[in-house]
KESE-695563 format. One record per residue (C-alpha): residue in one letter; x, z, y. Coordinates in steps of 0.02 Angstrom, whole numbers, always signed. Layout:
% KESE-695563
<site rest="A" c1="X" c3="Z" c2="Y"/>
...
//
This chain:
% KESE-695563
<site rest="X" c1="-849" c3="-1038" c2="+15"/>
<site rest="X" c1="-682" c3="-1089" c2="-59"/>
<site rest="X" c1="-601" c3="-997" c2="-207"/>
<site rest="X" c1="-453" c3="-884" c2="-171"/>
<site rest="X" c1="-302" c3="-889" c2="-285"/>
<site rest="X" c1="-290" c3="-701" c2="-318"/>
<site rest="X" c1="-122" c3="-709" c2="-410"/>
<site rest="X" c1="-41" c3="-797" c2="-263"/>
<site rest="X" c1="-129" c3="-682" c2="-138"/>
<site rest="X" c1="-69" c3="-527" c2="-234"/>
<site rest="X" c1="+109" c3="-592" c2="-237"/>
<site rest="X" c1="+104" c3="-637" c2="-54"/>
<site rest="X" c1="+24" c3="-469" c2="-3"/>
<site rest="X" c1="+157" c3="-374" c2="-101"/>
<site rest="X" c1="+295" c3="-482" c2="-27"/>
<site rest="X" c1="+237" c3="-463" c2="+152"/>
<site rest="X" c1="+243" c3="-274" c2="+166"/>
<site rest="X" c1="+348" c3="-129" c2="+105"/>
<site rest="X" c1="+204" c3="-1" c2="+111"/>
<site rest="X" c1="+43" c3="+17" c2="+19"/>
<site rest="X" c1="-91" c3="+148" c2="-3"/>
<site rest="X" c1="-124" c3="+238" c2="-166"/>
<site rest="X" c1="-306" c3="+285" c2="-192"/>
<site rest="X" c1="-295" c3="+452" c2="-281"/>
<site rest="X" c1="-427" c3="+581" c2="-321"/>
<site rest="X" c1="-364" c3="+684" c2="-173"/>
<site rest="X" c1="-378" c3="+533" c2="-54"/>
<site rest="X" c1="-273" c3="+385" c2="+2"/>
<site rest="X" c1="-84" c3="+411" c2="+18"/>
<site rest="X" c1="+32" c3="+287" c2="+105"/>
<site rest="X" c1="+198" c3="+257" c2="+21"/>
<site rest="X" c1="+340" c3="+130" c2="+23"/>
<site rest="X" c1="+367" c3="+23" c2="-131"/>
<site rest="X" c1="+468" c3="-117" c2="-210"/>
<site rest="X" c1="+420" c3="-254" c2="-326"/>
<site rest="X" c1="+510" c3="-282" c2="-491"/>
<site rest="X" c1="+600" c3="-439" c2="-549"/>
<site rest="X" c1="+645" c3="-513" c2="-718"/>
<site rest="X" c1="+568" c3="-395" c2="-851"/>
<site rest="X" c1="+478" c3="-298" c2="-712"/>
<site rest="X" c1="+406" c3="-448" c2="-626"/>
<site rest="X" c1="+230" c3="-412" c2="-567"/>
<site rest="X" c1="+253" c3="-226" c2="-568"/>
<site rest="X" c1="+254" c3="-108" c2="-416"/>
<site rest="X" c1="+389" c3="+23" c2="-409"/>
<site rest="X" c1="+382" c3="+189" c2="-319"/>
<site rest="X" c1="+497" c3="+341" c2="-310"/>
<site rest="X" c1="+429" c3="+515" c2="-282"/>
<site rest="X" c1="+502" c3="+686" c2="-255"/>
<site rest="X" c1="+675" c3="+747" c2="-211"/>
<site rest="X" c1="+733" c3="+664" c2="-52"/>
<site rest="X" c1="+576" c3="+553" c2="-49"/>
<site rest="X" c1="+395" c3="+599" c2="-10"/>
<site rest="X" c1="+322" c3="+695" c2="-160"/>
<site rest="X" c1="+169" c3="+599" c2="-224"/>
<site rest="X" c1="+145" c3="+728" c2="-362"/>
<site rest="X" c1="+93" c3="+673" c2="-538"/>
<site rest="X" c1="+1" c3="+510" c2="-530"/>
<site rest="X" c1="-155" c3="+480" c2="-639"/>
<site rest="X" c1="-139" c3="+358" c2="-782"/>
<site rest="X" c1="-249" c3="+234" c2="-685"/>
<site rest="X" c1="-262" c3="+219" c2="-496"/>
<site rest="X" c1="-300" c3="+94" c2="-362"/>
<site rest="X" c1="-173" c3="+9" c2="-247"/>
<site rest="X" c1="-237" c3="-39" c2="-75"/>
<site rest="X" c1="-138" c3="-181" c2="+8"/>
<site rest="X" c1="-165" c3="-212" c2="+189"/>
<site rest="X" c1="-130" c3="-365" c2="+296"/>
<site rest="X" c1="+30" c3="-355" c2="+395"/>
<site rest="X" c1="-52" c3="-452" c2="+537"/>
<site rest="X" c1="-200" c3="-341" c2="+579"/>
<site rest="X" c1="-183" c3="-196" c2="+460"/>
<site rest="X" c1="-351" c3="-232" c2="+378"/>
<site rest="X" c1="-381" c3="-206" c2="+194"/>
<site rest="X" c1="-327" c3="-365" c2="+103"/>
<site rest="X" c1="-335" c3="-319" c2="-83"/>
<site rest="X" c1="-379" c3="-167" c2="-188"/>
<site rest="X" c1="-304" c3="-178" c2="-361"/>
<site rest="X" c1="-319" c3="-70" c2="-516"/>
<site rest="X" c1="-152" c3="-16" c2="-593"/>
<site rest="X" c1="-85" c3="+85" c2="-736"/>
<site rest="X" c1="+49" c3="+211" c2="-690"/>
<site rest="X" c1="+199" c3="+256" c2="-798"/>
<site rest="X" c1="+335" c3="+378" c2="-753"/>
<site rest="X" c1="+508" c3="+311" c2="-798"/>
<site rest="X" c1="+637" c3="+439" c2="-857"/>
<site rest="X" c1="+822" c3="+403" c2="-828"/>
<site rest="X" c1="+849" c3="+362" c2="-1011"/>
<site rest="X" c1="+714" c3="+227" c2="-1006"/>
<site rest="X" c1="+794" c3="+52" c2="-1011"/>
<site rest="X" c1="+685" c3="+2" c2="-859"/>
<site rest="X" c1="+748" c3="+147" c2="-751"/>
<site rest="X" c1="+910" c3="+58" c2="-692"/>
<site rest="X" c1="+828" c3="-109" c2="-644"/>
<site rest="X" c1="+684" c3="-14" c2="-560"/>
<site rest="X" c1="+806" c3="+99" c2="-463"/>
<site rest="X" c1="+908" c3="-53" c2="-409"/>
<site rest="X" c1="+751" c3="-142" c2="-345"/>
<site rest="X" c1="+696" c3="+14" c2="-252"/>
<site rest="X" c1="+870" c3="+35" c2="-177"/>
<site rest="X" c1="+867" c3="-138" c2="-100"/>
<site rest="X" c1="+715" c3="-96" c2="+8"/>
<site rest="X" c1="+758" c3="+84" c2="+46"/>
<site rest="X" c1="+806" c3="+102" c2="+226"/>
<site rest="X" c1="+955" c3="+212" c2="+277"/>
<site rest="X" c1="+1002" c3="+251" c2="+96"/>
<site rest="X" c1="+1144" c3="+376" c2="+78"/>
<site rest="X" c1="+1281" c3="+334" c2="-45"/>
<site rest="X" c1="+1228" c3="+460" c2="-177"/>
<site rest="X" c1="+1044" c3="+414" c2="-176"/>
<site rest="X" c1="+1041" c3="+346" c2="-354"/>
<site rest="X" c1="+1116" c3="+508" c2="-423"/>
<site rest="X" c1="+987" c3="+607" c2="-322"/>
<site rest="X" c1="+844" c3="+502" c2="-388"/>
<site rest="X" c1="+910" c3="+523" c2="-564"/>
<site rest="X" c1="+911" c3="+715" c2="-552"/>
<site rest="X" c1="+774" c3="+758" c2="-427"/>
<site rest="X" c1="+646" c3="+616" c2="-419"/>
<site rest="X" c1="+524" c3="+519" c2="-525"/>
<site rest="X" c1="+520" c3="+328" c2="-525"/>
<site rest="X" c1="+346" c3="+261" c2="-559"/>
<site rest="X" c1="+307" c3="+91" c2="-631"/>
<site rest="X" c1="+134" c3="+28" c2="-582"/>
<site rest="X" c1="+61" c3="-117" c2="-676"/>
<site rest="X" c1="-88" c3="-204" c2="-591"/>
<site rest="X" c1="-221" c3="-262" c2="-712"/>
<site rest="X" c1="-391" c3="-344" c2="-715"/>
<site rest="X" c1="-486" c3="-420" c2="-571"/>
<site rest="X" c1="-460" c3="-342" c2="-397"/>
<site rest="X" c1="-586" c3="-209" c2="-345"/>
<site rest="X" c1="-591" c3="-288" c2="-173"/>
<site rest="X" c1="-524" c3="-456" c2="-113"/>
<site rest="X" c1="-564" c3="-587" c2="+19"/>
<site rest="X" c1="-740" c3="-653" c2="-14"/>
<site rest="X" c1="-771" c3="-520" c2="-144"/>
<site rest="X" c1="-867" c3="-363" c2="-94"/>
<site rest="X" c1="-802" c3="-191" c2="-125"/>
<site rest="X" c1="-871" c3="-72" c2="-258"/>
<site rest="X" c1="-1016" c3="-18" c2="-147"/>
<site rest="X" c1="-1077" c3="-199" c2="-140"/>
<site rest="X" c1="-1048" c3="-230" c2="+44"/>
<site rest="X" c1="-905" c3="-339" c2="+108"/>
<site rest="X" c1="-930" c3="-285" c2="+290"/>
<site rest="X" c1="-1055" c3="-189" c2="+389"/>
<site rest="X" c1="-1200" c3="-307" c2="+426"/>
<site rest="X" c1="-1274" c3="-209" c2="+572"/>
<site rest="X" c1="-1255" c3="-287" c2="+744"/>
<site rest="X" c1="-1123" c3="-213" c2="+860"/>
<site rest="X" c1="-1202" c3="-121" c2="+1003"/>
<site rest="X" c1="-1117" c3="-47" c2="+1161"/>
<site rest="X" c1="-1175" c3="+130" c2="+1129"/>
<site rest="X" c1="-1064" c3="+271" c2="+1193"/>
<site rest="X" c1="-906" c3="+168" c2="+1164"/>
<site rest="X" c1="-972" c3="+37" c2="+1285"/>
<site rest="X" c1="-965" c3="+148" c2="+1436"/>
<site rest="X" c1="-835" c3="+101" c2="+1566"/>
<site rest="X" c1="-683" c3="+218" c2="+1573"/>
<site rest="X" c1="-588" c3="+248" c2="+1734"/>
<site rest="X" c1="-410" c3="+192" c2="+1714"/>
<site rest="X" c1="-265" c3="+264" c2="+1813"/>
<site rest="X" c1="-187" c3="+151" c2="+1944"/>
<site rest="X" c1="-35" c3="+114" c2="+1835"/>
<site rest="X" c1="-146" c3="+37" c2="+1700"/>
<site rest="X" c1="-228" c3="-95" c2="+1810"/>
<site rest="X" c1="-312" c3="+4" c2="+1949"/>
<site rest="X" c1="-455" c3="+121" c2="+1966"/>
<site rest="X" c1="-633" c3="+83" c2="+1913"/>
<site rest="X" c1="-757" c3="+27" c2="+2045"/>
<site rest="X" c1="-866" c3="+152" c2="+2125"/>
<site rest="X" c1="-1044" c3="+110" c2="+2112"/>
//
């Protein structure tokens, strides 16, 4: 088995998608994100509340689940530290600018609304990934090892004529 460059894989996974899943105590939540540049390079940026989906208060440490854009399968699970940025924080303006570049259909007053109604979160990934290609997850199993059987899902379903005809009568 060949070694995987996790730093390059993390950078590529973050660059290929605009959404990720936050693993929170209440379950996984999907959200859009941006990545920082310059002083914020390697950080994940989120905005919550106001005009955006409200993620609520994030725990100090959480997990980020990055999925493959090709098949949607889990690609990486990273640990990250969460920090809420207040508008007087020197990182707030560059974080907001990075988020604004990936925000679809942004109204003209969005930055003012974020400043007054929303929270910008700075997530800093750290340590080795919880799960990565070739590395099993926390439960010790990379994939289910049981053979695939037809079971109930293997029964033939009658399709309507517009989806390729009716099933054969037997």
